[in-house]
N, C-alpha and C positions, 0 to 999 in steps of 0.2 A: 142812196145806193148802199146795199149791205156789204159789210167787211168780209173779204174772202178769208176764210179760215185755213185754207189749203196753202197759203203763202208760207214760205220758210221765214222764220224769225230772224232778224239782223244778227242776233248772238250766235246763231248757228251757221251762218254764211263765213266760209273761210276760202282763201284763194287757192288756186291750183297748186301753187309751189308749197303752200303750208300742207295741203293734203299729199303731195308727194314725199315730202320731208317726213311725214308721220309713218309712212310706209317703208321709207328707205331701210331701216335696220331690222324690219321684221323679216324672219326666214320664210322662204316659200313653203306653203303646206299644199300637198295634193288634195284636190277636192274629194277625190274617190277614197283616199285612205283616212280622211278625217283628222289628220294631224296626229296619227298614232306614232308612238315611238316603236323602235324595232322590237324592243322586249315586249311591250303590250301588244304588238301585232303577233309575235310568236305565241304568246299565251292565248290570245283569242283563237288563233289557228288551232292550236291543241284542243280548246275547248270545244270547238265546232266538230273537230274530228272524233273526240270522246262522245259526243251527243250522237254522231252518225253511227258509230261503232256500237253504241248501246242500243240504238234503234234496231240495228241488224240483228243483234243477239236477242233482242226481244221477239222480232219476227221469227227468227229461226225457232226459238222455244215454242211459239204458238203453233207454227207449222208441225213440229215434231208431235206436239200433244194432238193435233188435229189427225195426223196421219196414224197415230197409235190407236185411235178410236175407229179407224177404218182399215184393219189388217188385210192384205191380199185384195186391196182396191186401189184404183188409181183415179185422180179427179180429171174429168172430161171438161174441158174449158168451153167447148162449143155449146154443150147442153147443161152445163153447170150442174152435174150430178156425179156421184161416186159410181163407177163402174168396176166390175171384176177384171182383175189385172191379166 
């Protein structure tokens, strides 16, 4: 009969008490926050806000440039063409 390679080796087996003791002094970390500190979370929030703001500015500049190329016209979303205003 073949040796089952999926068995847990003896040196890795620990009792439930030892497992609980190992986790006893560890602080709880929220799985959704990923253990981020408040300072790091604030930095991440500002970084994401800056990216969103930059994207809005870029889109606004592009839209202004397109509207300059079509003076006196408006975009018809249904037919996807520029029509006189």
